[in-house]
MARKOL-595018 format. One record per residue (C-alpha): residue number from 0; y, z, x. Coordinates in steps of 0.1 Angstrom, whole numbers, plus 5000, padded with zeros to 4 digits. Each point is the difference from the previous one (the first is absolute). Example, Ala and Ser with C-alpha at 12.3 -4.5 7.8 and 13.67 -1.06 7.14 Angstrom:
2
REC   num     c2     c3     c1
REC     0   4955   5078   5123
REC     1   5034   4993   5014
***
This chain:
390
REC   num     c2     c3     c1
REC     0   9087   1532   6371
REC     1   4987   4970   4982
REC     2   4971   5020   4986
REC     3   5024   5026   4985
REC     4   5021   4973   4983
REC     5   4968   4986   4984
REC     6   4991   5034   4987
REC     7   5034   5004   4984
REC     8   4998   4966   4982
REC     9   4966   5009   4986
REC    10   5014   5034   4988
REC    11   5028   4982   4982
REC    12   4976   4976   4983
REC    13   4979   5029   4988
REC    14   5030   5018   4986
REC    15   5011   4968   4981
REC    16   4966   4996   4984
REC    17   5000   5036   4990
REC    18   5034   4996   4983
REC    19   4988   4970   4981
REC    20   4970   5019   4987
REC    21   5021   5028   4985
REC    22   5026   4979   4982
REC    23   5004   5005   4962
REC    24   4983   4976   4976
REC    25   5020   4974   4981
REC    26   5014   5007   4965
REC    27   4987   4986   4967
REC    28   5022   4973   4986
REC    29   5010   4986   4966
REC    30   4994   5032   4982
REC    31   5001   4999   4962
REC    32   4996   5028   4974
REC    33   4996   4985   4965
REC    34   4986   5010   4966
REC    35   4965   4987   4993
REC    36   5000   5013   4964
REC    37   5016   5029   4981
REC    38   4983   5026   5021
REC    39   4993   4985   5034
REC    40   5021   4991   5031
REC    41   4987   4977   5026
REC    42   5011   5001   5036
REC    43   4994   4968   5021
REC    44   5010   4990   5036
REC    45   4993   4976   5028
REC    46   4981   5014   5031
REC    47   5018   5003   5033
REC    48   4990   4983   5033
REC    49   4978   5018   5024
REC    50   4974   5027   4996
REC    51   5001   5033   4980
REC    52   4975   5025   4987
REC    53   5009   5004   4963
REC    54   5028   5002   4974
REC    55   5015   5030   4985
REC    56   5014   4996   4964
REC    57   5028   5023   4988
REC    58   5017   5002   4965
REC    59   5033   5019   4996
REC    60   5019   5013   4970
REC    61   5033   5006   5015
REC    62   4993   5022   5031
REC    63   4967   5013   4986
REC    64   4967   4984   5012
REC    65   4978   4992   4971
REC    66   4971   4984   5020
REC    67   4989   4998   5036
REC    68   4968   4980   5006
REC    69   4984   4980   5028
REC    70   4983   4966   4994
REC    71   4982   4975   5021
REC    72   5019   4977   5023
REC    73   4987   4968   4983
REC    74   5017   5007   4966
REC    75   5034   4985   4991
REC    76   5006   5017   4966
REC    77   4996   5033   4982
REC    78   5003   5010   4964
REC    79   5013   5034   4988
REC    80   4977   5005   4970
REC    81   4991   5037   5001
REC    82   5035   5013   4996
REC    83   5021   5008   4970
REC    84   5029   4976   5006
REC    85   5031   5003   4978
REC    86   5011   4966   4985
REC    87   5034   4988   5013
REC    88   5002   5025   5029
REC    89   5007   4986   5035
REC    90   4973   5009   5026
REC    91   4998   4993   5037
REC    92   4968   4990   5017
REC    93   4994   4997   5038
REC    94   4973   4984   5022
REC    95   4994   5017   5033
REC    96   4981   4979   5026
REC    97   4982   5025   5023
REC    98   4984   4995   5034
REC    99   4989   5031   5018
REC   100   5028   5025   4997
REC   101   5027   4973   4996
REC   102   5011   4983   4968
REC   103   5026   4977   4984
REC   104   5012   5005   4965
REC   105   5016   4976   4974
REC   106   5009   5008   4964
REC   107   5013   4985   4968
REC   108   5009   5011   4964
REC   109   4986   4991   4966
REC   110   4995   5013   4965
REC   111   4980   4996   4968
REC   112   5018   4981   4972
REC   113   5018   5024   4976
REC   114   4985   5005   4966
REC   115   5015   4984   4969
REC   116   5019   5021   4975
REC   117   4981   5017   4971
REC   118   5004   4998   4963
REC   119   5025   4972   5000
REC   120   5014   4996   4964
REC   121   5029   4984   4981
REC   122   5019   5030   4988
REC   123   5027   4983   4979
REC   124   5010   4966   4989
REC   125   5030   4987   4981
REC   126   5012   4965   4991
REC   127   5013   4994   5036
REC   128   4984   5027   5022
REC   129   4967   5013   5013
REC   130   4993   5034   5017
REC   131   4969   5007   5020
REC   132   4987   5034   5012
REC   133   4972   5011   5023
REC   134   4984   5029   5019
REC   135   5001   5002   5038
REC   136   4969   4988   5019
REC   137   4978   5020   5023
REC   138   5010   5000   5037
REC   139   5033   4990   5017
REC   140   5024   4972   4994
REC   141   5036   4989   5010
REC   142   5014   4986   4967
REC   143   4993   4978   4970
REC   144   5008   4964   4993
REC   145   5000   4991   4962
REC   146   4999   4964   4989
REC   147   5006   4986   4966
REC   148   4984   4966   4994
REC   149   5001   4974   4973
REC   150   4967   4983   5006
REC   151   5002   4989   5036
REC   152   5038   5003   5003
REC   153   5015   5033   5014
REC   154   5029   5010   4977
REC   155   5010   5032   5018
REC   156   4991   5021   5030
REC   157   5008   5036   5007
REC   158   4993   5022   5030
REC   159   4997   5037   4990
REC   160   4999   5032   5020
REC   161   4968   5019   5009
REC   162   5004   5025   4971
REC   163   5008   4975   4973
REC   164   4977   4998   4969
REC   165   5019   4978   4976
REC   166   5016   4965   5001
REC   167   5023   4984   4974
REC   168   5006   4963   4995
REC   169   5029   4987   4978
REC   170   5015   4967   4987
REC   171   4966   4987   4989
REC   172   4991   4975   4973
REC   173   4991   5016   4967
REC   174   4963   4997   4989
REC   175   4989   4988   5034
REC   176   4970   5011   5021
REC   177   5005   5010   5036
REC   178   4978   5013   5028
REC   179   5011   5031   5019
REC   180   4985   5005   5035
REC   181   5004   5032   5019
REC   182   4993   4997   5038
REC   183   4994   5031   5021
REC   184   5013   4994   5035
REC   185   4989   5017   5033
REC   186   5011   4982   5031
REC   187   4990   4964   4997
REC   188   4972   5007   4975
REC   189   5002   5003   4962
REC   190   4979   5004   4969
REC   191   5009   4988   4965
REC   192   4996   5010   4963
REC   193   5009   4977   4971
REC   194   5008   5004   4963
REC   195   5013   4976   4974
REC   196   5029   5010   4976
REC   197   5018   4983   4972
REC   198   5035   5004   4988
REC   199   5006   5006   4963
REC   200   5010   4969   4979
REC   201   5036   4997   4992
REC   202   5012   5008   4965
REC   203   5017   4973   4980
REC   204   5038   5001   4996
REC   205   5025   4991   4973
REC   206   4977   5005   4971
REC   207   5016   4987   4968
REC   208   4988   5003   4963
REC   209   5016   4979   4973
REC   210   4991   4993   4963
REC   211   5019   4966   5001
REC   212   5008   5006   4963
REC   213   4963   5005   4990
REC   214   4990   5027   4977
REC   215   4963   4999   5012
REC   216   5001   4990   5037
REC   217   5014   5011   5034
REC   218   5005   4980   5031
REC   219   4994   5018   5033
REC   220   5013   4986   5033
REC   221   5002   5013   5036
REC   222   5006   4990   5036
REC   223   4968   4996   5019
REC   224   4989   5025   5026
REC   225   5004   4995   5037
REC   226   4969   4998   5021
REC   227   4964   4994   4988
REC   228   4992   5000   4963
REC   229   4967   4994   4982
REC   230   5014   5004   4964
REC   231   5025   5018   4979
REC   232   4989   5025   4974
REC   233   5023   5002   4969
REC   234   4998   5029   4975
REC   235   5016   5002   4966
REC   236   5003   5036   4988
REC   237   5011   5014   4967
REC   238   5003   5037   4993
REC   239   4981   5008   5033
REC   240   4971   4978   4989
REC   241   4991   4969   5020
REC   242   5000   4972   4974
REC   243   4993   4971   5024
REC   244   4988   4997   5036
REC   245   5004   4965   5015
REC   246   4993   4985   5034
REC   247   5023   4972   5014
REC   248   4994   4977   5030
REC   249   5022   5006   5031
REC   250   5019   4967   4994
REC   251   5011   5011   4965
REC   252   5028   5025   4995
REC   253   5003   5003   4962
REC   254   4980   5008   4969
REC   255   5005   4995   4963
REC   256   4988   5028   4976
REC   257   4994   4990   4964
REC   258   4989   5016   4968
REC   259   5023   5030   5004
REC   260   5018   5021   4974
REC   261   5036   4992   4991
REC   262   5027   5023   5011
REC   263   4977   5020   5022
REC   264   5007   5013   5035
REC   265   4973   4992   5026
REC   266   4996   5008   5036
REC   267   4987   4975   5026
REC   268   4984   5010   5033
REC   269   4994   4974   5027
REC   270   4978   5008   5031
REC   271   4990   4979   5030
REC   272   4963   4999   5009
REC   273   4985   4990   5033
REC   274   4964   5006   5011
REC   275   4997   5029   4976
REC   276   5033   5017   5012
REC   277   5028   5005   4974
REC   278   5037   4999   5007
REC   279   5025   5024   4985
REC   280   5007   4993   4964
REC   281   5031   4983   4987
REC   282   5010   5010   4965
REC   283   5024   4985   4974
REC   284   5005   5005   4963
REC   285   5006   4974   4973
REC   286   5002   4998   4962
REC   287   4990   4973   4976
REC   288   5027   4987   4976
REC   289   5005   5019   4968
REC   290   4987   4982   4969
REC   291   5029   4984   4981
REC   292   5023   5020   5023
REC   293   4988   5033   4985
REC   294   4982   5028   5017
REC   295   4964   5004   4991
REC   296   4986   5035   4995
REC   297   4962   5001   5003
REC   298   4984   5027   4979
REC   299   4965   5014   4997
REC   300   4992   5013   4965
REC   301   4983   5033   5003
REC   302   4997   5013   4965
REC   303   5011   4992   4964
REC   304   4996   5025   4972
REC   305   5016   5003   4967
REC   306   5032   5017   5010
REC   307   5002   4992   5037
REC   308   4997   4972   5025
REC   309   4994   5007   5037
REC   310   5003   4974   5027
REC   311   5006   4997   5038
REC   312   5028   4978   5010
REC   313   5003   4982   5034
REC   314   5035   4989   5008
REC   315   5009   4972   5024
REC   316   5007   5024   5028
REC   317   4964   5012   4997
REC   318   5011   5035   4987
REC   319   4978   5013   4972
REC   320   5003   5027   4974
REC   321   4982   5009   4968
REC   322   5019   4991   4969
REC   323   4995   5023   4969
REC   324   5015   4996   4966
REC   325   4993   5005   4964
REC   326   4997   4969   4979
REC   327   5035   5003   4985
REC   328   5014   4996   5036
REC   329   4984   4966   5003
REC   330   5014   4970   4981
REC   331   4988   4965   4999
REC   332   4965   5009   5014
REC   333   4973   4975   4994
REC   334   4963   5003   5008
REC   335   4977   4970   4995
REC   336   4965   4991   5010
REC   337   4981   4968   5004
REC   338   4964   4991   4994
REC   339   4991   5015   5034
REC   340   5015   5034   4991
REC   341   5028   4995   5025
REC   342   5032   5018   4990
REC   343   5035   4987   5006
REC   344   5029   5024   4997
REC   345   5038   4994   4998
REC   346   5021   5032   4995
REC   347   5036   5008   4997
REC   348   5000   5036   5010
REC   349   5026   5027   4997
REC   350   4996   5023   5030
REC   351   5016   5034   5002
REC   352   5014   5006   5036
REC   353   5000   5037   5007
REC   354   5024   4996   5029
REC   355   5027   4984   4978
REC   356   5013   5005   4965
REC   357   4992   4975   4973
REC   358   4972   4976   4995
REC   359   4993   4970   5023
REC   360   4985   4968   4987
REC   361   4975   4982   5021
REC   362   4984   4966   4993
REC   363   4963   4999   5008
REC   364   4976   4971   5000
REC   365   4963   5000   5008
REC   366   4992   4967   5017
REC   367   4963   5005   5007
REC   368   4971   5008   4976
REC   369   4986   5034   4996
REC   370   4964   5007   4990
REC   371   4993   5023   4970
REC   372   4975   5027   5009
REC   373   4982   5009   4969
REC   374   4996   4987   4965
REC   375   5024   5003   4970
REC   376   4977   5027   4986
REC   377   5005   5020   5032
REC   378   5037   4994   4998
REC   379   5002   5014   4965
REC   380   4976   5029   5007
REC   381   5017   5011   5032
REC   382   5035   4992   4991
REC   383   5006   4978   5031
REC   384   4986   4978   5027
REC   385   5006   4996   5037
REC   386   5011   4966   5014
REC   387   5000   4988   5036
REC   388   5019   4971   5014
REC   389   4979   4970   5009
***
């Protein structure tokens, strides 16, 4: 009986050793699947305790197996380099520790960083707003985060949906430079694209033009622009022609035009300039004072012949019309020349107005000099000369 018990104990020990031999190997630990670069995912792990024959590496896209490969048991990492991986897509990788016909498997998730947006541009800018547009990147992503920065300070942040391709920022400083950053987000990874944009300089306000009682000068004043200004450009225009083009420092908000014609209507245009960008124009009109309180009619003498004088008259409101009349219709006309052959004309002209009955009387005075084209012989031979206003 004692011998039988000894045999039974030995049989039990043999069964226990057999059970120990066929137990499954331990699992890999501390698995991590991370992007090595734009095209490569690296899987790393810590080896288990005990003995095993080899590792089996698997890569999944959803439920589809993209790769199934065995590697040696002494390795602790594997790179997926020979596969076309989609940026931003979530993949699952698994490490199977195999010993004989038994195995233990552990897995983790990871992804490549999403790609940045393409063709990022500033589509539109105003005095107080900027608008950026872009094309979607290649791959997959969750959403966008758009930052507006003034140097290192973040002015505004917007999170936009997956399909967004435009972002608008408002309430900005005129004439100021900002940086727009568009971040493509996928999980906890992101990629960025940047562009700088500048708001348009603000136009001046309350533009005022005054002659201050002067017959030959105009004073132009305005309220300075908000935001950033390099200089103001001030134009003086007469009859659609730019007569003067002046630049004024940003701390000056007025300009004095001199040497102008009396009783003449001028247009002033003031524009803000910053880093080559121009604001919208601000326009105002002003007239110099009439000489001795009388309106001055500027004329250009076109032709004088024996029985007719032709001249072009420019009225203070800048309207022009040719004036024709026989010599009897002009009284008090005077033509004189100096040693430089400059001719001065003062005419009291009777002008027939076809729209109204009767004859109107208009006082004309030529302030500037006109240059005679041709000699006296030519005048006598051709019966007339052309004059142009200097």
